[in-house]
C-alpha positions, 0 to 999 in steps of 0.5 A, a space after each residue: 529432504 532439506 536439500 530439495 526443500 532448499 531450492 523450492 522457492 527459486 522457481 518461476 515467479 509465481 511461487 512466492 517463496 517464504 518471503 511474502 511478508 505478514 498479513 494485514 497488508 492493508 489495501 488489498 495487498 495479499 501475502 506474496 503480492 508485497 513482492 510485486 510492489 518492489 518490482 512495480 516501484 522499480 519499474 518506475 525508477 531505479 532506487 537503492 534499498 532504503 529509498 525503495 522501503 520509503 517509497 513502498 511505505 509512503 505510496 501503499 501506506 503500509 508497514 515495510 521493513 528492510 527484512 522484507 525488502 533486501 531478501 526480496 531484492 536479492 532473490 529477484 537479482 538471482 532470478 534476473 528480474 532486477 539488476 544492481 550497480 554500486 553508486 556512491 557506495 550504495 547499491 542501486 537496483 533497476 528492473 530488467 527486461 525480464 522483470 518488466 516481462 514478469 509484471 506484464 505476465 501478472 498484469 491482473 495482480 499489478 493493476 489491482 495493486 496499482 489501484 490500491 495505491 491510487 486508493 491509498 493516495 486518495 485516502 491520504 488526501 481525504 484524511 478527514 474521512 478518519 474524522 467522519 469515522 471517529 464521529 461515527 465511532 463516538 456516537 455508536 460506542 456511547 449510544 447508551 449515554 446519548 439521550 434524545 436531547 443530545 441526539 437532537 443536537 448531534 443531528 442538528 450539528 451534522 445536518 449543518 455540517 453537511 449543508 456547509 460541505 455541500 455549499 463548498 463542493 457544489 457552490 462558490 466557496 461561501 461558508 
């Protein structure tokens, strides 16, 4: 039993094996798709393992660890999707033609992940969106303490802010 169990995850790339990382990946990264992030990143430039971890963390705004990345790289090397060579005592990983083909074969997933990446980048760029969420949260969570008087002040403040933002976005930058 354990024999056959053992070889199970070396099949074709569609079988994600046990190394798919947890849930809660953020930005539409499902279990198993994490592995595509590794290939996508390497398709853009060769990298050593740690750079790859940083790249995925920064680009996709999600927790990522050596415990996920290195076994995935090892498995991809066994599958021929990735090759490595030592440079300055570091192992540098590159995508192979086979790896490129694997991305091509899984275009749907890859495009969705790339869109997620663009979204993550936009969210980072528009980090004030969190401020807007916080304002909403403050109001909702304390609704019972907000009397009419306070509500009126909040509305005035927000209307004023909205007017100013509209001027900045659509007008000259007068404040």
